[in-house]
N, C-alpha and C positions, 0 to 999 in steps of 0.2 A: 584602879589603883594608874597609875601613871605608866606611861611607858619606860621612862626611866627604871622607875622603881621595880618594872616588871623584868625591864633588863638586868637589872641587879638580882633579882631571884632567879632567873633562869642561869645566869653565869652562876653564882652561888652553889648551885649544885655539879659545877665542873671541881673534879678528883682526878690529882695526876702526881700518888705518891711517890713516884720514881724520881720526879723533880719536882719542889715543890719550888722553884721560881719559875718556873712554867705555869703553875698555877698561881701561883702571884701574882705574873705579869697582866694574866686574864683579870684576874677578879681587880686588883687595884690600879694597872695601868694601860689599859687597852682602848678603856674609853679615853681618856686626857692625850694620850697618841693620835687618836680617831682626830679628836676636836683639835688640834694643831697643828694635822697633815703630818705627823712624823711617821705612821704604818697605818695601815689599814689590817684590820683582825677579817676573818672570815669561820664561818660557824661551818660544819658538814652535820647536817641532823638526821635525824632516825626519820626519814617521809612516811612512811607506815604509821609510826603512832603521830605524825604532824596531821595527819589526814582525821585522827580521831580529837583533835584538842590539844596532845601533849606537845611541846618542845623540847627534844631531849639532845642534846649536846653530844655527839659521838667523838668528834677531833673538834679542833681550830688550829689554825694556823695565821700568822703575821706577815704581812709582807710590806717591805720599806725599801727607797731607793738609798745606796750607799756610794761611797768611793771603798774601789780595794785599792789600798797601797803596795807595791811591790819594792823588794828589795833594789837597787840599783845593780845588784850582781848578774840581777836574773837575765839570762841569754837573751841578746837581740830577737831570736828567731822567736824565743817563747813571747816575747813584750811585741812583735809583729804578730804573734797568733792572737791573743790578747785583744789587741788593737784593731786588726781584720785588717788594715793597710798598713802601718810604720812601726816603727820601733823609737824613732825619734821624731821631735817634732820643736821646732826652729832650731835644729842643732842641739837641742837637750834630751836625754834617753826620756822615754815615755815611764812614770812609775806609777800614775793615778789612770784606775778605771771605771767608769761609772757600772755599776751593777744592780741587778734587783736581787735585795736579802729577803731569803725566809729566815725572818727572827724568831719566830716561834713555829714549831710545830707541835702535837702531841695528841693524845689520847686521853679521853674521861676514863678512867677504870671504871667504872659502869657500865659501861659498853664497849669494853675494850675487847671484847669476842667478835664483833659485829663488823670491825673494820681493821684495817693493817694498816701499818706505818705507810708501805710502796702507796694504798689505796689515797693516805693525805698527803704521799710526797705529789701524787699523781695529780691530784685537785689543783696545789699549789701550782705547779709548773703549768698545769693548764690557764689559769689566771693569769701567771707571769705571760705566757705565752700571747691570751688576749690583748696585755699592753704592748708586748713588742710590735705584733701587729700593727698598731697604730704609731707608736711611736718608736720604733728601734729597739735597740740594745743586743748586746752579744751575751752576756754573762749573766749566770746566777752566782750567788754566793750563799754558802752557809755557814756558820761556827759553830761548832761544839766543843764540848769538853772531850778534852784526850785521853779518849775509853775506846778500849778497839770494839767494841760490840757498835758503837757509835759510827765510830771510823768505816767500818767495813760496812755498815747500811749503807753509807753516802757512797761510799766507792760501788757498791752491788747496786746502786742505781745510778750510771756513768757520770760522777765525780770524783775530782782528780783533788789532793791533797794540792795546795798551793803554798801554804805558810803556816806559821805556828804564830801567832800574834804577839803583843804583851802583856796580853791579861791569859797567857796559856790557853786559850782558846787554838783549836785546828780549825784553819780557813782551808773549805774545799768550793773548789767551784765546777759549772759544768756548764758548756756552750749553749746556747738556744742553736736548734736547728731549725 
């Protein structure tokens, strides 16, 4: 069996009944996004099962680089906080900031009891931090549906709501320390 077929076979076992879009991304888009360097997808696997020859995906997350666009009405103080140094560049208010995007974050229903959302998020932040150490960057962005449970989850993990975008997604950011 080719490695591509094996990868597809393993990915096909991932189930996320809470959000079929997350499952669809992994099964239909993740490999293509990697090929064109749009994002990278990371698996969190059951290491004990791996030692026995089974590749069980407990969860996954995908990371990308994106531009966060904020309204011009945002305060100069907040703009300076986001930029780290300035609120204006060449006399113009800064309204765009490079960010690390956590594009997808999900656990496999089959193994849901073996990992928490917080643990998945910690893996994602750890991976981002490695990139941050090499190239810099200050901000992590997540976008989620306007659901109280999701917003509460991210806020309990040091994210703050920055705005709601045109697609009605809530954008939350976390500064990298």
